[in-house]
GULO-908260 format. One record per residue (C-alpha): residue in three letters; y, z, x; chain. Coordinates in nm, 2 decimals. Example, Ala and Ser with C-alpha at 12.3 -4.5 7.8 and 13.67 -1.06 7.14 Angstrom:
<atoms>
<aa ALA; v -0.45; w 0.78; u 1.23; ch A>
<aa SER; v -0.11; w 0.71; u 1.37; ch A>
</atoms>
This chain:
<atoms>
<aa MET; v 4.79; w -1.75; u 8.76; ch A>
<aa PRO; v 4.90; w -2.09; u 8.69; ch A>
<aa ILE; v 4.76; w -2.26; u 8.40; ch A>
<aa LEU; v 4.59; w -2.49; u 8.63; ch A>
<aa GLY; v 4.38; w -2.21; u 8.79; ch A>
<aa TYR; v 4.27; w -2.09; u 8.45; ch A>
<aa VAL; v 4.16; w -2.45; u 8.36; ch A>
<aa LEU; v 3.97; w -2.47; u 8.68; ch A>
<aa LEU; v 3.81; w -2.15; u 8.66; ch A>
<aa ALA; v 3.71; w -2.21; u 8.28; ch A>
<aa THR; v 3.57; w -2.56; u 8.34; ch A>
<aa VAL; v 3.39; w -2.49; u 8.68; ch A>
<aa PHE; v 3.22; w -2.18; u 8.49; ch A>
<aa VAL; v 3.13; w -2.44; u 8.18; ch A>
<aa SER; v 3.00; w -2.70; u 8.44; ch A>
<aa LEU; v 2.75; w -2.43; u 8.64; ch A>
<aa LEU; v 2.60; w -2.38; u 8.28; ch A>
<aa SER; v 2.44; w -2.70; u 8.33; ch A>
<aa LEU; v 2.19; w -2.49; u 8.58; ch A>
<aa ALA; v 2.07; w -2.29; u 8.26; ch A>
<aa GLY; v 1.77; w -2.53; u 8.27; ch A>
<aa LEU; v 1.62; w -2.29; u 8.56; ch A>
<aa VAL; v 1.52; w -2.04; u 8.31; ch A>
<aa LEU; v 1.24; w -2.30; u 8.21; ch A>
<aa ILE; v 1.10; w -2.23; u 8.55; ch A>
<aa TRP; v 1.06; w -1.86; u 8.51; ch A>
<aa VAL; v 0.99; w -1.80; u 8.14; ch A>
<aa LYS; v 0.73; w -1.92; u 7.93; ch A>
<aa GLU; v 0.79; w -2.19; u 7.66; ch A>
<aa GLU; v 0.68; w -1.97; u 7.36; ch A>
<aa PRO; v 0.93; w -1.69; u 7.42; ch A>
<aa LEU; v 1.20; w -1.91; u 7.54; ch A>
<aa GLY; v 1.16; w -2.11; u 7.22; ch A>
<aa LYS; v 1.22; w -1.80; u 7.02; ch A>
<aa PHE; v 1.52; w -1.69; u 7.22; ch A>
<aa LEU; v 1.68; w -2.05; u 7.20; ch A>
<aa GLU; v 1.63; w -2.06; u 6.84; ch A>
<aa TYR; v 1.88; w -1.73; u 6.79; ch A>
<aa LEU; v 2.10; w -1.89; u 7.10; ch A>
<aa VAL; v 2.16; w -2.17; u 6.88; ch A>
<aa GLY; v 2.27; w -1.96; u 6.55; ch A>
<aa LEU; v 2.49; w -1.77; u 6.81; ch A>
<aa ALA; v 2.63; w -2.10; u 6.92; ch A>
<aa VAL; v 2.71; w -2.23; u 6.54; ch A>
<aa GLY; v 2.90; w -1.90; u 6.48; ch A>
<aa CYS; v 3.12; w -1.94; u 6.80; ch A>
<aa LEU; v 3.19; w -2.30; u 6.71; ch A>
<aa LEU; v 3.29; w -2.26; u 6.32; ch A>
<aa GLY; v 3.49; w -1.93; u 6.45; ch A>
<aa GLY; v 3.65; w -2.14; u 6.74; ch A>
<aa ALA; v 3.75; w -2.41; u 6.49; ch A>
<aa PHE; v 3.86; w -2.17; u 6.18; ch A>
<aa LEU; v 3.98; w -1.87; u 6.36; ch A>
<aa HIS; v 4.16; w -1.99; u 6.65; ch A>
<aa LEU; v 4.21; w -2.39; u 6.67; ch A>
<aa LEU; v 4.32; w -2.47; u 6.30; ch A>
<aa PRO; v 4.53; w -2.18; u 6.29; ch A>
<aa GLU; v 4.72; w -2.27; u 6.60; ch A>
<aa SER; v 4.75; w -2.66; u 6.51; ch A>
<aa LEU; v 4.88; w -2.54; u 6.17; ch A>
<aa GLU; v 5.17; w -2.32; u 6.32; ch A>
<aa SER; v 5.30; w -2.69; u 6.39; ch A>
<aa LYS; v 5.33; w -2.81; u 6.04; ch A>
<aa ASP; v 5.25; w -3.15; u 6.16; ch A>
<aa PRO; v 5.13; w -3.31; u 5.86; ch A>
<aa SER; v 4.90; w -3.52; u 6.07; ch A>
<aa VAL; v 4.68; w -3.22; u 6.16; ch A>
<aa TYR; v 4.40; w -3.29; u 5.94; ch A>
<aa ILE; v 4.39; w -3.64; u 6.04; ch A>
<aa TYR; v 4.35; w -3.54; u 6.39; ch A>
<aa VAL; v 4.04; w -3.29; u 6.28; ch A>
<aa LEU; v 3.87; w -3.59; u 6.09; ch A>
<aa ALA; v 3.95; w -3.80; u 6.41; ch A>
<aa GLY; v 3.74; w -3.56; u 6.62; ch A>
<aa ILE; v 3.43; w -3.54; u 6.36; ch A>
<aa MET; v 3.42; w -3.91; u 6.36; ch A>
<aa LEU; v 3.45; w -3.99; u 6.75; ch A>
<aa PHE; v 3.16; w -3.69; u 6.81; ch A>
<aa PHE; v 3.00; w -3.92; u 6.54; ch A>
<aa LEU; v 3.02; w -4.24; u 6.75; ch A>
<aa ILE; v 2.93; w -4.08; u 7.09; ch A>
<aa GLU; v 2.63; w -3.95; u 6.93; ch A>
<aa LYS; v 2.57; w -4.30; u 6.78; ch A>
<aa VAL; v 2.67; w -4.52; u 7.04; ch A>
<aa LEU; v 2.56; w -4.32; u 7.37; ch A>
<aa CYS; v 2.25; w -4.18; u 7.17; ch A>
<aa TRP; v 2.36; w -3.82; u 7.25; ch A>
<aa ARG; v 2.18; w -3.57; u 7.05; ch A>
<aa HIS; v 2.11; w -3.22; u 7.22; ch A>
<aa CYS; v 1.78; w -3.09; u 7.20; ch A>
<aa HIS; v 1.86; w -2.71; u 7.19; ch A>
<aa LEU; v 1.54; w -2.61; u 7.10; ch A>
<aa GLY; v 1.34; w -2.79; u 7.39; ch A>
<aa ARG; v 1.24; w -3.14; u 7.24; ch A>
<aa CYS; v 1.43; w -3.42; u 7.06; ch A>
<aa ASP; v 1.29; w -3.78; u 7.00; ch A>
<aa ALA; v 1.64; w -3.94; u 7.04; ch A>
<aa HIS; v 1.63; w -3.87; u 7.39; ch A>
<aa ASN; v 1.43; w -4.23; u 7.45; ch A>
<aa PHE; v 1.62; w -4.30; u 7.78; ch A>
<aa THR; v 1.70; w -4.00; u 8.05; ch A>
<aa SER; v 1.97; w -4.21; u 8.23; ch A>
<aa LEU; v 2.13; w -4.30; u 7.86; ch A>
<aa SER; v 2.10; w -3.90; u 7.81; ch A>
<aa LEU; v 2.30; w -3.87; u 8.13; ch A>
<aa ILE; v 2.60; w -4.08; u 8.03; ch A>
<aa GLY; v 2.60; w -3.92; u 7.71; ch A>
<aa ASP; v 2.63; w -3.55; u 7.83; ch A>
<aa GLY; v 2.86; w -3.64; u 8.07; ch A>
<aa VAL; v 3.11; w -3.79; u 7.87; ch A>
<aa HIS; v 3.06; w -3.49; u 7.63; ch A>
<aa ASN; v 3.11; w -3.26; u 7.92; ch A>
<aa PHE; v 3.43; w -3.47; u 7.99; ch A>
<aa VAL; v 3.54; w -3.43; u 7.66; ch A>
<aa ASP; v 3.47; w -3.04; u 7.68; ch A>
<aa GLY; v 3.73; w -3.02; u 7.99; ch A>
<aa THR; v 4.00; w -3.21; u 7.80; ch A>
<aa VAL; v 3.97; w -2.95; u 7.51; ch A>
<aa ILE; v 3.96; w -2.64; u 7.73; ch A>
<aa ALA; v 4.29; w -2.78; u 7.91; ch A>
<aa ALA; v 4.46; w -2.83; u 7.59; ch A>
<aa SER; v 4.37; w -2.51; u 7.46; ch A>
<aa PHE; v 4.49; w -2.30; u 7.81; ch A>
<aa VAL; v 4.81; w -2.50; u 7.81; ch A>
<aa THR; v 4.88; w -2.43; u 7.45; ch A>
<aa ASP; v 4.81; w -2.07; u 7.51; ch A>
<aa ILE; v 4.60; w -1.87; u 7.76; ch A>
<aa ARG; v 4.43; w -1.66; u 7.49; ch A>
<aa LEU; v 4.34; w -1.97; u 7.29; ch A>
<aa GLY; v 4.20; w -2.14; u 7.64; ch A>
<aa LEU; v 3.96; w -1.82; u 7.65; ch A>
<aa ALA; v 3.84; w -1.83; u 7.31; ch A>
<aa THR; v 3.77; w -2.22; u 7.35; ch A>
<aa THR; v 3.59; w -2.16; u 7.67; ch A>
<aa VAL; v 3.38; w -1.88; u 7.49; ch A>
<aa ALA; v 3.28; w -2.10; u 7.22; ch A>
<aa VAL; v 3.19; w -2.43; u 7.46; ch A>
<aa ALA; v 2.98; w -2.19; u 7.66; ch A>
<aa ALA; v 2.78; w -2.05; u 7.38; ch A>
<aa HIS; v 2.73; w -2.44; u 7.30; ch A>
<aa GLU; v 2.64; w -2.51; u 7.64; ch A>
<aa ILE; v 2.36; w -2.28; u 7.72; ch A>
<aa PRO; v 2.12; w -2.40; u 7.49; ch A>
<aa GLN; v 2.21; w -2.77; u 7.52; ch A>
<aa GLU; v 2.15; w -2.77; u 7.91; ch A>
<aa ILE; v 1.83; w -2.60; u 7.87; ch A>
<aa GLY; v 1.72; w -2.87; u 7.62; ch A>
<aa ASP; v 1.86; w -3.15; u 7.85; ch A>
<aa PHE; v 1.68; w -3.02; u 8.13; ch A>
<aa ALA; v 1.37; w -3.01; u 7.94; ch A>
<aa ILE; v 1.42; w -3.35; u 7.84; ch A>
<aa LEU; v 1.49; w -3.49; u 8.20; ch A>
<aa VAL; v 1.15; w -3.32; u 8.35; ch A>
<aa TYR; v 0.96; w -3.46; u 8.05; ch A>
<aa GLY; v 1.10; w -3.81; u 8.11; ch A>
<aa GLY; v 0.97; w -3.78; u 8.48; ch A>
<aa PHE; v 1.24; w -3.59; u 8.67; ch A>
<aa SER; v 1.09; w -3.34; u 8.93; ch A>
<aa LYS; v 1.27; w -3.00; u 8.84; ch A>
<aa SER; v 1.52; w -2.98; u 9.14; ch A>
<aa LYS; v 1.60; w -3.34; u 9.06; ch A>
<aa ALA; v 1.66; w -3.26; u 8.67; ch A>
<aa LEU; v 1.87; w -2.97; u 8.81; ch A>
<aa LEU; v 2.08; w -3.17; u 9.03; ch A>
<aa TYR; v 2.16; w -3.44; u 8.78; ch A>
<aa ASN; v 2.24; w -3.19; u 8.54; ch A>
<aa LEU; v 2.46; w -3.03; u 8.73; ch A>
<aa LEU; v 2.64; w -3.35; u 8.81; ch A>
<aa SER; v 2.67; w -3.47; u 8.48; ch A>
<aa GLY; v 2.84; w -3.08; u 8.44; ch A>
<aa ILE; v 3.08; w -3.15; u 8.69; ch A>
<aa ALA; v 3.24; w -3.40; u 8.47; ch A>
<aa ALA; v 3.41; w -3.09; u 8.25; ch A>
<aa VAL; v 3.62; w -3.02; u 8.58; ch A>
<aa ALA; v 3.71; w -3.38; u 8.58; ch A>
<aa GLY; v 3.81; w -3.37; u 8.21; ch A>
<aa GLY; v 4.01; w -3.04; u 8.24; ch A>
<aa VAL; v 4.20; w -3.15; u 8.58; ch A>
<aa THR; v 4.27; w -3.52; u 8.41; ch A>
<aa ALA; v 4.42; w -3.37; u 8.11; ch A>
<aa TYR; v 4.60; w -3.11; u 8.27; ch A>
<aa PHE; v 4.82; w -3.35; u 8.43; ch A>
<aa ALA; v 4.81; w -3.61; u 8.14; ch A>
<aa PHE; v 4.99; w -3.34; u 7.95; ch A>
<aa ALA; v 5.28; w -3.34; u 8.18; ch A>
<aa GLN; v 5.33; w -3.73; u 8.09; ch A>
<aa THR; v 5.23; w -3.71; u 7.73; ch A>
<aa SER; v 5.33; w -3.42; u 7.54; ch A>
<aa TRP; v 5.18; w -3.54; u 7.20; ch A>
<aa LEU; v 4.85; w -3.54; u 7.37; ch A>
<aa LYS; v 4.81; w -3.16; u 7.35; ch A>
<aa VAL; v 4.91; w -3.14; u 6.98; ch A>
<aa PHE; v 4.65; w -3.39; u 6.92; ch A>
<aa LEU; v 4.36; w -3.24; u 7.11; ch A>
<aa ILE; v 4.37; w -2.90; u 6.93; ch A>
<aa PRO; v 4.31; w -3.02; u 6.58; ch A>
<aa PHE; v 4.05; w -3.29; u 6.76; ch A>
<aa THR; v 3.90; w -3.03; u 6.90; ch A>
<aa ALA; v 3.83; w -2.80; u 6.61; ch A>
<aa GLY; v 3.68; w -3.12; u 6.44; ch A>
<aa GLY; v 3.46; w -3.20; u 6.70; ch A>
<aa PHE; v 3.35; w -2.81; u 6.71; ch A>
<aa ILE; v 3.30; w -2.84; u 6.33; ch A>
<aa TYR; v 3.07; w -3.18; u 6.36; ch A>
<aa ILE; v 2.86; w -2.99; u 6.66; ch A>
<aa ALA; v 2.78; w -2.67; u 6.47; ch A>
<aa LEU; v 2.70; w -2.85; u 6.13; ch A>
<aa VAL; v 2.53; w -3.17; u 6.22; ch A>
<aa ASP; v 2.40; w -3.13; u 6.55; ch A>
<aa MET; v 2.29; w -2.75; u 6.54; ch A>
<aa VAL; v 2.25; w -2.65; u 6.20; ch A>
<aa PRO; v 1.96; w -2.89; u 6.11; ch A>
<aa GLU; v 1.77; w -2.79; u 6.39; ch A>
<aa LEU; v 1.79; w -2.41; u 6.26; ch A>
<aa HIS; v 1.68; w -2.54; u 5.92; ch A>
<aa GLY; v 1.39; w -2.70; u 6.07; ch A>
<aa LYS; v 1.24; w -2.33; u 6.19; ch A>
<aa ALA; v 1.37; w -2.15; u 5.86; ch A>
<aa LYS; v 1.07; w -1.97; u 5.75; ch A>
<aa GLY; v 1.03; w -1.59; u 5.62; ch A>
<aa LYS; v 1.19; w -1.34; u 5.84; ch A>
<aa LYS; v 1.36; w -1.61; u 6.07; ch A>
<aa ILE; v 1.62; w -1.71; u 5.79; ch A>
<aa MET; v 1.77; w -1.34; u 5.82; ch A>
<aa ALA; v 1.75; w -1.34; u 6.20; ch A>
<aa GLN; v 1.91; w -1.69; u 6.21; ch A>
<aa THR; v 2.20; w -1.56; u 5.97; ch A>
<aa VAL; v 2.25; w -1.27; u 6.17; ch A>
<aa SER; v 2.27; w -1.44; u 6.50; ch A>
<aa VAL; v 2.53; w -1.69; u 6.31; ch A>
<aa ILE; v 2.75; w -1.41; u 6.19; ch A>
<aa ALA; v 2.74; w -1.24; u 6.52; ch A>
<aa GLY; v 2.89; w -1.58; u 6.68; ch A>
<aa LEU; v 3.13; w -1.56; u 6.40; ch A>
<aa CYS; v 3.24; w -1.20; u 6.49; ch A>
<aa ILE; v 3.26; w -1.27; u 6.86; ch A>
<aa MET; v 3.53; w -1.51; u 6.78; ch A>
<aa TRP; v 3.69; w -1.27; u 6.54; ch A>
<aa SER; v 3.70; w -1.00; u 6.78; ch A>
<aa LEU; v 3.86; w -1.23; u 7.05; ch A>
<aa LYS; v 4.11; w -1.31; u 6.75; ch A>
<aa LEU; v 4.21; w -0.94; u 6.74; ch A>
<aa LEU; v 4.20; w -0.88; u 7.10; ch A>
<aa SER; v 4.44; w -1.16; u 7.16; ch A>
<aa GLY; v 4.70; w -1.04; u 6.89; ch A>
<aa HIS; v 4.70; w -1.37; u 6.71; ch A>
</atoms>
């Protein structure tokens, strides 16, 4: 299969995760909240594992002294996206930062577009790296999209309209993937930049956007359960590394 085929399959798959909000229609809030809590921990592990076990080692093979600057650029850009577009994911169902549903959709669309570009960069570099990056992105997308769906409904959207708008926002990942794929043919340095940039973005999302939500729920037995879920995410990414032979 050509690389573009992998990029399209991966980004379409990630885009369809925007329909994860359907579970809110069928599952009661209390058991879903407990499930999401551990899913967030799993996503933290997958994102950190993707950054430190896959993306950064691949970047360091180039021996480019600018790698760490690109990592910092990823961290800073995601910081700016959060501040300028008021984008902050509500993985556990409620988030005061979502004051305006339209602004939330714009921020989520931008984030999904970036997801698509980093997936494309990973596949262009190495198919196995692309698969690992897709797993990390997907692990993060599921709790994010459930939270975003809940916010849209809370903001006055009907459930069907919230699902539709979430899906339209998710399709931005396909647009980002296709745009990036063809851009790499014209600008070779962009691929070299995007891999460590993605690592920085993963680190920021995991530690700044998701871990604080776990801290807010960390009581008694939950601490151990959260720790196990994070380790499980790391183990998934480590297993992918062993299977890929990298």
